[in-house]
All heavy atoms as an XYZ file, in Angstrom:
690
protein
N     -72.960    177.611    199.224
C     -72.351    177.000    198.056
C     -73.274    175.891    197.560
O     -73.602    174.981    198.295
C     -70.979    176.459    198.454
C     -70.360    175.570    197.448
S     -68.675    175.063    197.822
C     -68.658    174.844    199.560
N     -73.708    175.985    196.308
C     -74.566    174.977    195.717
C     -73.727    174.067    194.824
O     -72.977    174.548    193.976
C     -75.636    175.681    194.879
C     -76.806    174.782    194.566
C     -77.809    175.508    193.695
N     -77.565    175.030    192.334
C     -77.632    175.771    191.255
N     -77.928    177.028    191.329
N     -77.398    175.263    190.072
N     -73.840    172.749    195.003
C     -73.049    171.858    194.141
C     -73.517    171.938    192.692
O     -74.682    172.195    192.418
C     -73.302    170.470    194.714
C     -74.217    170.615    195.851
C     -74.617    172.039    195.979
N     -72.602    171.704    191.790
C     -72.920    171.661    190.377
C     -72.697    170.267    189.841
O     -72.096    169.421    190.498
N     -73.187    170.025    188.639
C     -73.035    168.717    188.004
C     -72.227    168.838    186.733
O     -72.345    169.820    186.006
C     -74.406    168.130    187.657
O     -75.131    167.856    188.819
N     -71.432    167.825    186.477
C     -70.634    167.766    185.258
C     -70.843    166.398    184.626
O     -70.549    165.369    185.233
C     -69.130    167.978    185.554
C     -68.317    167.854    184.276
C     -68.894    169.312    186.225
N     -71.365    166.388    183.398
C     -71.518    165.142    182.643
C     -70.184    164.831    181.973
O     -69.501    165.732    181.476
C     -72.620    165.285    181.603
N     -69.827    163.544    181.976
C     -68.529    163.116    181.459
C     -68.709    161.880    180.578
O     -69.504    160.999    180.889
C     -67.568    162.772    182.637
C     -66.310    162.096    182.142
C     -67.236    164.019    183.423
N     -67.971    161.824    179.492
C     -67.873    160.628    178.656
C     -66.457    160.095    178.847
O     -65.476    160.799    178.604
C     -68.110    160.960    177.190
C     -67.885    159.811    176.234
C     -68.894    158.701    176.448
N     -68.744    157.693    175.421
C     -69.609    156.755    175.173
N     -70.716    156.683    175.880
N     -69.417    155.879    174.236
N     -66.332    158.867    179.306
C     -65.032    158.280    179.652
C     -64.480    157.464    178.495
O     -65.205    156.701    177.854
C     -65.174    157.379    180.901
C     -63.843    156.736    181.249
C     -65.716    158.176    182.068
N     -63.191    157.622    178.274
C     -62.456    156.788    177.323
C     -61.319    156.116    178.086
O     -60.216    156.666    178.193
C     -61.924    157.626    176.166
C     -63.038    158.155    175.291
C     -62.524    158.688    174.005
N     -63.648    159.118    173.181
C     -63.596    160.085    172.309
N     -62.477    160.732    172.110
N     -64.665    160.409    171.608
N     -61.584    154.925    178.641
C     -60.550    154.234    179.418
C     -59.498    153.600    178.514
O     -59.729    153.386    177.323
C     -61.342    153.163    180.168
C     -62.517    152.892    179.299
C     -62.836    154.192    178.613
N     -58.349    153.302    179.089
C     -57.294    152.612    178.350
C     -56.613    153.461    177.297
O     -56.006    152.928    176.366
N     -56.675    154.773    177.423
C     -56.036    155.676    176.459
C     -54.519    155.667    176.656
O     -54.013    155.241    177.692
C     -56.575    157.088    176.634
N     -53.808    156.160    175.683
C     -52.355    156.236    175.787
C     -51.889    157.204    176.861
O     -50.848    157.024    177.462
N     -52.683    158.265    177.080
C     -52.355    159.247    178.126
C     -53.653    159.888    178.609
O     -54.674    159.826    177.936
C     -51.393    160.310    177.606
C     -51.983    161.143    176.477
C     -50.942    162.137    175.943
N     -51.466    162.849    174.808
C     -52.080    164.031    174.879
N     -52.244    164.615    176.038
N     -52.520    164.622    173.795
N     -53.597    160.508    179.774
C     -54.766    161.194    180.310
C     -54.974    162.511    179.569
O     -54.012    163.223    179.288
C     -54.593    161.470    181.804
C     -54.621    160.207    182.628
O     -54.838    159.113    182.122
N     -54.398    160.348    183.915
N     -56.237    162.803    179.244
C     -56.565    164.026    178.513
C     -57.992    164.411    178.850
O     -58.876    163.559    178.881
C     -56.424    163.786    177.025
C     -56.700    165.012    176.186
C     -56.564    164.680    174.691
N     -57.155    165.716    173.889
C     -58.456    165.869    173.663
N     -59.318    165.034    174.175
N     -58.913    166.855    172.919
N     -58.233    165.695    179.083
C     -59.569    166.202    179.362
C     -59.881    167.272    178.346
O     -59.150    168.250    178.210
C     -59.663    166.787    180.794
C     -61.069    167.319    181.060
C     -59.276    165.753    181.834
N     -60.977    167.089    177.606
C     -61.386    168.097    176.634
C     -62.136    167.485    175.479
O     -61.952    166.325    175.142
N     -63.013    168.272    174.912
C     -63.858    167.829    173.823
C     -65.278    167.656    174.318
O     -65.542    167.630    175.515
N     -66.191    167.577    173.373
C     -67.615    167.500    173.711
C     -68.229    166.222    173.152
O     -67.944    165.820    172.032
C     -68.327    168.713    173.137
C     -69.802    168.747    173.412
C     -70.429    169.910    172.661
N     -71.866    169.840    172.732
C     -72.622    170.795    173.235
N     -72.063    171.894    173.704
N     -73.922    170.668    173.252
N     -69.092    165.620    173.949
C     -69.847    164.435    173.546
C     -71.297    164.663    173.962
O     -71.555    164.976    175.128
C     -69.285    163.191    174.241
C     -70.068    161.936    173.959
C     -69.869    161.233    172.779
C     -71.008    161.455    174.863
C     -70.586    160.080    172.514
C     -71.726    160.308    174.601
C     -71.514    159.625    173.421
O     -72.225    158.485    173.160
N     -72.211    164.559    173.022
C     -73.630    164.720    173.341
C     -74.179    163.384    173.797
O     -74.575    162.550    172.992
C     -74.398    165.268    172.132
C     -73.993    166.699    171.820
O     -73.847    167.475    172.779
O     -73.813    167.026    170.645
N     -74.169    163.186    175.090
C     -74.555    161.919    175.683
C     -75.929    161.943    176.326
O     -76.668    162.920    176.190
N     -76.274    160.895    177.045
C     -77.597    160.769    177.655
C     -77.854    161.770    178.783
O     -79.004    162.004    179.145
C     -77.616    159.339    178.191
C     -76.182    158.991    178.380
C     -75.440    159.728    177.310
N     -76.802    162.380    179.318
C     -76.957    163.350    180.404
C     -76.735    164.774    179.909
O     -76.473    165.676    180.695
C     -75.982    163.027    181.542
C     -76.100    161.635    182.050
N     -77.213    161.171    182.718
C     -75.252    160.584    181.961
C     -77.039    159.899    183.030
N     -75.858    159.520    182.574
N     -76.813    164.971    178.593
C     -76.578    166.283    178.002
C     -75.150    166.402    177.513
O     -74.423    165.418    177.435
N     -74.729    167.620    177.173
C     -73.359    167.818    176.706
C     -72.358    167.369    177.781
O     -72.441    167.797    178.929
C     -73.257    169.324    176.487
C     -74.664    169.802    176.395
C     -75.491    168.863    177.207
N     -71.445    166.496    177.377
C     -70.483    165.930    178.324
C     -69.069    166.246    177.870
O     -68.779    166.277    176.675
C     -70.667    164.417    178.413
N     -68.197    166.474    178.836
C     -66.782    166.662    178.541
C     -66.152    165.269    178.416
O     -66.494    164.356    179.172
C     -66.086    167.525    179.624
C     -66.063    166.839    180.957
C     -64.685    167.899    179.196
N     -65.274    165.108    177.441
C     -64.618    163.827    177.218
C     -63.364    163.759    178.088
O     -62.545    164.683    178.094
C     -64.243    163.647    175.736
C     -65.512    163.669    174.882
C     -63.462    162.355    175.526
C     -65.255    163.757    173.395
N     -63.236    162.659    178.825
C     -62.064    162.447    179.670
C     -61.462    161.098    179.292
O     -62.076    160.053    179.488
C     -62.421    162.468    181.171
C     -61.168    162.247    182.005
C     -63.097    163.771    181.554
N     -60.258    161.144    178.719
C     -59.529    159.924    178.382
C     -58.515    159.660    179.491
O     -57.818    160.573    179.926
C     -58.819    160.091    177.042
N     -58.481    158.427    179.959
C     -57.539    158.053    181.017
C     -56.823    156.770    180.627
O     -57.364    155.922    179.922
C     -58.243    157.872    182.385
C     -58.766    159.193    182.908
C     -59.352    156.857    182.318
N     -55.597    156.627    181.107
C     -54.827    155.435    180.793
C     -55.260    154.235    181.628
O     -54.977    153.094    181.268
C     -53.330    155.707    180.989
O     -53.080    156.122    182.311
N     -55.955    154.472    182.713
C     -56.398    153.379    183.591
C     -57.432    152.497    182.874
O     -58.248    152.997    182.112
C     -57.019    153.948    184.869
N     -57.382    151.201    183.126
C     -58.364    150.301    182.512
C     -59.711    150.398    183.226
O     -59.801    150.820    184.372
C     -57.745    148.914    182.727
C     -56.945    149.067    183.979
C     -56.412    150.477    183.951
N     -60.751    149.980    182.526
C     -62.104    149.987    183.093
C     -62.322    148.724    183.921
O     -63.152    147.883    183.611
C     -63.136    150.091    181.976
N     -61.537    148.585    184.975
C     -61.583    147.404    185.837
C     -61.606    147.860    187.290
O     -60.780    148.678    187.696
C     -60.345    146.502    185.595
C     -60.340    145.318    186.541
C     -60.287    146.036    184.158
N     -62.532    147.328    188.062
C     -62.606    147.584    189.501
C     -62.624    149.067    189.863
O     -62.059    149.474    190.868
C     -61.432    146.915    190.237
C     -61.460    145.403    190.117
O     -62.570    144.843    190.006
O     -60.380    144.786    190.130
N     -63.246    149.894    189.038
C     -63.380    151.305    189.343
C     -62.129    152.142    189.153
O     -62.109    153.326    189.492
N     -61.087    151.541    188.586
C     -59.833    152.284    188.423
C     -59.982    153.442    187.435
O     -59.440    154.525    187.666
C     -58.705    151.362    187.989
C     -58.225    150.496    189.150
C     -56.964    149.774    188.798
N     -57.326    148.488    188.202
C     -56.469    147.629    187.703
N     -55.176    147.905    187.707
N     -56.873    146.488    187.203
N     -60.710    153.218    186.333
C     -60.903    154.294    185.363
C     -61.742    155.417    185.969
O     -61.449    156.594    185.770
C     -61.562    153.761    184.093
N     -62.769    155.064    186.719
C     -63.620    156.081    187.344
C     -62.814    156.950    188.296
O     -62.953    158.174    188.304
C     -64.803    155.427    188.080
O     -65.592    154.703    187.130
C     -65.668    156.463    188.771
N     -61.968    156.351    189.092
C     -61.139    157.114    190.029
C     -60.155    157.999    189.278
O     -59.921    159.150    189.650
C     -60.403    156.175    190.988
C     -59.550    156.882    192.008
C     -60.307    157.823    192.931
O     -61.552    157.763    193.021
O     -59.637    158.656    193.582
N     -59.577    157.486    188.206
C     -58.647    158.282    187.398
C     -59.378    159.457    186.752
O     -58.840    160.566    186.673
C     -57.989    157.409    186.340
N     -60.613    159.230    186.302
C     -61.417    160.301    185.709
C     -61.717    161.366    186.754
O     -61.619    162.565    186.479
C     -62.729    159.741    185.108
C     -63.704    160.864    184.786
C     -62.429    158.927    183.868
N     -62.090    160.963    187.945
C     -62.409    161.910    189.009
C     -61.207    162.829    189.286
O     -61.345    164.049    189.367
C     -62.800    161.164    190.286
C     -63.272    162.058    191.421
C     -63.649    161.240    192.642
N     -62.475    160.684    193.318
C     -61.737    161.361    194.198
N     -62.045    162.594    194.516
N     -60.695    160.782    194.760
N     -60.030    162.242    189.374
C     -58.828    163.028    189.645
C     -58.456    163.922    188.460
O     -58.078    165.084    188.640
C     -57.670    162.105    190.006
C     -57.847    161.459    191.366
C     -56.708    160.522    191.682
C     -56.895    159.894    193.058
N     -55.827    158.920    193.348
N     -58.556    163.402    187.242
C     -58.224    164.186    186.051
C     -59.200    165.355    185.878
O     -58.787    166.469    185.522
C     -58.230    163.298    184.808
N     -60.471    165.106    186.132
C     -61.475    166.162    186.018
C     -61.219    167.245    187.054
O     -61.260    168.441    186.742
C     -62.877    165.572    186.186
C     -64.036    166.553    186.070
C     -64.068    167.201    184.690
C     -65.357    165.832    186.350
N     -60.935    166.856    188.281
C     -60.647    167.831    189.336
C     -59.443    168.695    188.951
O     -59.491    169.925    189.083
C     -60.394    167.109    190.658
N     -58.393    168.068    188.461
C     -57.203    168.821    188.060
C     -57.510    169.789    186.929
O     -57.096    170.949    186.952
C     -56.091    167.862    187.637
C     -54.804    168.568    187.276
C     -53.693    167.604    186.896
O     -53.753    166.420    187.246
O     -52.742    168.070    186.246
N     -58.262    169.333    185.933
C     -58.609    170.181    184.790
C     -59.474    171.370    185.205
O     -59.394    172.437    184.593
C     -59.326    169.357    183.727
N     -60.289    171.187    186.235
C     -61.155    172.263    186.713
C     -60.468    173.126    187.776
O     -61.056    174.088    188.266
C     -62.460    171.687    187.278
C     -63.358    170.972    186.273
C     -64.567    170.379    186.981
C     -63.782    171.903    185.149
N     -59.245    172.768    188.147
C     -58.511    173.531    189.149
C     -59.027    173.332    190.562
O     -58.988    174.245    191.378
N     -59.506    172.122    190.843
C     -60.093    171.813    192.150
C     -59.339    170.685    192.834
O     -58.598    169.934    192.197
C     -61.556    171.391    191.974
C     -62.481    172.393    191.297
C     -63.813    171.737    190.993
C     -62.662    173.608    192.182
N     -59.575    170.567    194.133
C     -59.051    169.420    194.866
C     -59.875    168.190    194.467
O     -61.079    168.302    194.233
C     -59.197    169.621    196.374
C     -58.400    170.748    196.947
C     -58.702    170.992    198.425
N     -60.098    171.393    198.628
C     -61.057    170.604    199.143
N     -60.793    169.380    199.537
N     -62.292    171.045    199.288
N     -59.285    167.005    194.390
C     -60.054    165.804    194.049
C     -61.231    165.561    194.985
O     -62.268    165.043    194.564
C     -59.026    164.676    194.152
C     -57.727    165.342    193.855
C     -57.845    166.725    194.464
N     -61.121    165.970    196.238
C     -62.215    165.779    197.197
C     -63.451    166.591    196.836
O     -64.548    166.288    197.300
C     -61.746    166.146    198.598
N     -63.306    167.607    195.979
C     -64.442    168.443    195.576
C     -65.243    167.821    194.439
O     -66.277    168.341    194.044
C     -63.958    169.827    195.172
N     -64.767    166.703    193.890
C     -65.434    166.038    192.772
C     -65.838    164.638    193.206
O     -64.997    163.853    193.641
C     -64.496    165.978    191.537
C     -65.164    165.255    190.385
C     -64.068    167.375    191.133
N     -67.122    164.342    193.074
C     -67.647    163.057    193.547
C     -68.576    162.446    192.491
O     -69.396    163.142    191.896
C     -68.433    163.302    194.833
C     -68.991    162.071    195.481
C     -69.732    162.432    196.763
O     -69.264    163.299    197.510
O     -70.804    161.836    196.987
N     -68.456    161.151    192.273
C     -69.312    160.458    191.314
C     -70.749    160.418    191.817
O     -71.006    160.058    192.958
C     -68.816    159.019    191.094
C     -69.633    158.194    190.100
C     -69.495    158.765    188.690
C     -69.203    156.746    190.141
N     -71.685    160.813    190.955
C     -73.100    160.767    191.314
C     -73.842    159.676    190.551
O     -74.654    158.970    191.122
C     -73.766    162.117    191.047
C     -75.197    162.159    191.590
C     -75.800    163.522    191.477
N     -76.247    163.708    190.104
C     -76.525    164.875    189.575
N     -76.385    165.976    190.269
N     -76.937    164.955    188.328
N     -73.577    159.548    189.252
C     -74.253    158.546    188.413
C     -73.262    157.865    187.488
O     -72.311    158.486    187.027
C     -75.310    159.217    187.516
C     -76.506    159.872    188.159
C     -77.292    160.652    187.117
C     -77.381    158.822    188.784
N     -73.508    156.587    187.180
C     -72.754    155.904    186.141
C     -71.523    155.156    186.581
O     -70.529    155.127    185.856
N     -71.569    154.511    187.726
C     -70.388    153.803    188.241
C     -69.835    152.787    187.248
O     -68.621    152.605    187.154
C     -70.711    153.125    189.568
N     -70.689    152.128    186.484
C     -70.222    151.099    185.547
C     -70.439    151.504    184.089
O     -70.338    150.665    183.201
C     -70.936    149.759    185.812
O     -72.340    149.951    185.646
C     -70.632    149.250    187.211
N     -70.703    152.756    183.840
C     -70.984    153.245    182.493
C     -69.884    154.176    182.016
O     -69.167    154.771    182.810
C     -72.324    154.000    182.508
O     -72.556    154.625    181.270
N     -69.768    154.335    180.697
C     -68.840    155.328    180.148
C     -69.413    156.728    180.271
O     -68.694    157.709    180.168
C     -68.538    155.024    178.683
C     -67.645    153.822    178.531
C     -67.362    153.555    177.069
N     -66.606    152.335    176.958
C     -65.481    152.229    176.272
N     -65.007    153.256    175.635
N     -64.850    151.086    176.218
N     -70.734    156.819    180.430
C     -71.397    158.104    180.619
C     -71.654    158.299    182.106
O     -72.409    157.552    182.717
C     -72.711    158.142    179.830
C     -72.474    158.029    178.341
O     -71.733    158.871    177.804
O     -73.009    157.087    177.721
N     -70.993    159.291    182.689
C     -71.050    159.513    184.133
C     -71.470    160.945    184.431
O     -71.339    161.825    183.583
C     -69.679    159.265    184.761
C     -69.159    157.851    184.534
C     -67.815    157.648    185.174
C     -67.250    156.271    184.909
N     -68.053    155.165    185.340
N     -71.943    161.149    185.648
C     -72.228    162.501    186.129
C     -71.510    162.654    187.460
O     -71.669    161.817    188.351
C     -73.745    162.751    186.295
C     -73.988    164.127    186.880
C     -74.473    162.589    184.969
N     -70.718    163.714    187.567
C     -70.008    164.027    188.793
C     -70.620    165.255    189.437
O     -71.079    166.159    188.749
C     -68.523    164.282    188.506
C     -67.750    163.052    188.172
C     -67.690    162.565    186.871
C     -67.087    162.343    189.163
C     -66.985    161.423    186.555
C     -66.374    161.196    188.863
C     -66.328    160.727    187.562
N     -70.616    165.280    190.752
C     -71.042    166.443    191.516
C     -69.796    167.198    191.945
O     -68.846    166.597    192.441
C     -71.846    166.019    192.764
O     -73.007    165.312    192.331
C     -72.268    167.215    193.582
N     -69.817    168.510    191.728
C     -68.698    169.363    192.114
C     -69.161    170.254    193.263
O     -70.133    170.991    193.122
C     -68.214    170.224    190.933
C     -67.107    171.161    191.367
C     -67.757    169.341    189.787
N     -68.491    170.156    194.394
C     -68.833    170.971    195.553
C     -67.784    172.063    195.718
O     -66.872    171.953    196.528
C     -68.946    170.124    196.831
O     -67.748    169.371    196.983
C     -70.118    169.182    196.776
N     -67.925    173.084    194.896
C     -67.055    174.259    194.935
C     -67.875    175.416    194.372
O     -68.800    175.181    193.590
C     -65.799    174.029    194.095
N     -67.557    176.633    194.746
C     -68.283    177.764    194.169
C     -68.216    177.723    192.647
O     -67.146    177.519    192.071
C     -67.544    178.981    194.733
C     -66.929    178.495    195.994
C     -66.567    177.057    195.734
N     -69.346    177.899    192.009
C     -69.449    177.732    190.559
C     -68.462    178.598    189.798
O     -67.851    178.156    188.845
C     -70.896    178.002    190.081
C     -70.988    177.988    188.575
C     -71.830    176.968    190.671
N     -68.259    179.814    190.196
C     -67.364    180.710    189.472
C     -65.956    180.180    189.317
O     -65.270    180.492    188.358
N     -65.503    179.367    190.248
C     -64.131    178.858    190.213
C     -63.888    177.883    189.069
O     -62.801    177.810    188.536
C     -63.788    178.162    191.528
C     -63.617    179.101    192.695
C     -63.194    178.376    193.952
O     -62.669    177.252    193.861
O     -63.425    178.930    195.030
N     -64.851    177.108    188.709
C     -64.604    176.050    187.726
C     -65.504    176.124    186.496
O     -65.234    175.473    185.500
C     -64.755    174.690    188.382
C     -66.084    174.466    189.045
C     -66.422    174.780    190.326
C     -67.253    173.902    188.455
N     -67.726    174.444    190.570
C     -68.265    173.898    189.440
C     -67.549    173.387    187.198
C     -69.541    173.408    189.201
C     -68.828    172.897    186.954
C     -69.800    172.908    187.944
N     -66.558    176.933    186.536
C     -67.523    177.005    185.434
C     -66.878    177.416    184.111
O     -67.140    176.825    183.067
C     -68.620    177.986    185.823
C     -69.704    178.136    184.810
C     -70.749    179.122    185.309
O     -70.376    180.277    185.631
O     -71.908    178.730    185.399
N     -66.015    178.424    184.134
C     -65.379    178.906    182.904
C     -64.409    177.869    182.332
O     -64.305    177.715    181.117
C     -64.663    180.232    183.155
C     -65.605    181.328    183.559
N     -66.563    181.828    182.714
C     -65.766    181.973    184.738
C     -67.263    182.748    183.336
N     -66.800    182.859    184.578
N     -63.728    177.161    183.207
C     -62.812    176.112    182.731
C     -63.587    174.988    182.058
O     -63.156    174.448    181.047
C     -61.987    175.562    183.887
C     -60.970    176.546    184.381
C     -60.151    175.986    185.491
N     -59.263    177.032    186.002
C     -58.398    176.857    186.944
N     -58.277    175.683    187.521
N     -57.634    177.839    187.347
N     -64.744    174.632    182.629
C     -65.571    173.588    182.032
C     -66.046    174.011    180.648
O     -66.003    173.216    179.703
C     -66.760    173.252    182.938
C     -67.736    172.208    182.393
C     -67.032    170.868    182.184
C     -68.922    172.055    183.321
N     -66.487    175.244    180.517
C     -66.942    175.749    179.222
C     -65.829    175.656    178.187
O     -66.052    175.230    177.051
C     -67.425    177.212    179.352
O     -68.506    177.240    180.302
C     -67.906    177.760    178.027
N     -64.622    176.010    178.583
C     -63.474    175.925    177.667
C     -63.169    174.483    177.287
O     -62.833    174.182    176.138
C     -62.256    176.583    178.298
N     -63.299    173.555    178.235
C     -63.022    172.137    177.961
C     -64.036    171.547    177.000
O     -63.731    170.592    176.275
C     -63.033    171.345    179.267
C     -61.874    171.617    180.221
C     -62.130    170.929    181.550
C     -60.557    171.156    179.622
N     -65.245    172.074    176.985
C     -66.294    171.546    176.106
C     -66.150    172.029    174.660
O     -66.882    171.581    173.791
C     -67.679    171.927    176.628
C     -68.151    171.124    177.840
C     -69.363    171.795    178.484
C     -68.473    169.710    177.444
N     -65.225    172.948    174.412
C     -65.027    173.473    173.043
C     -64.327    172.474    172.165
O     -63.520    171.738    172.540
C     -64.247    174.768    173.083
C     -64.902    175.837    173.891
C     -66.274    176.250    173.390
O     -66.487    176.362    172.196
N     -67.209    176.450    174.286
């Protein structure tokens, strides 16, 4: 199993959690993840990790932050067989 990468653009402090949409960021095409958690003490990052895992149909433990701990532009590593979540990611980027 080879890990994959997912670029994410975070929108903290949103009215509700939402995953979907495309943002052309510094790490390439990124999926937009809006979370209600504030960007304080890593709370938004943790909320994004969990929301992304749920949207991809994975356990939260399969999604780990790789880059961008203090940035709105993040890269997560996904440790799951690519076929399981690749198609869902493509749909979320539409």
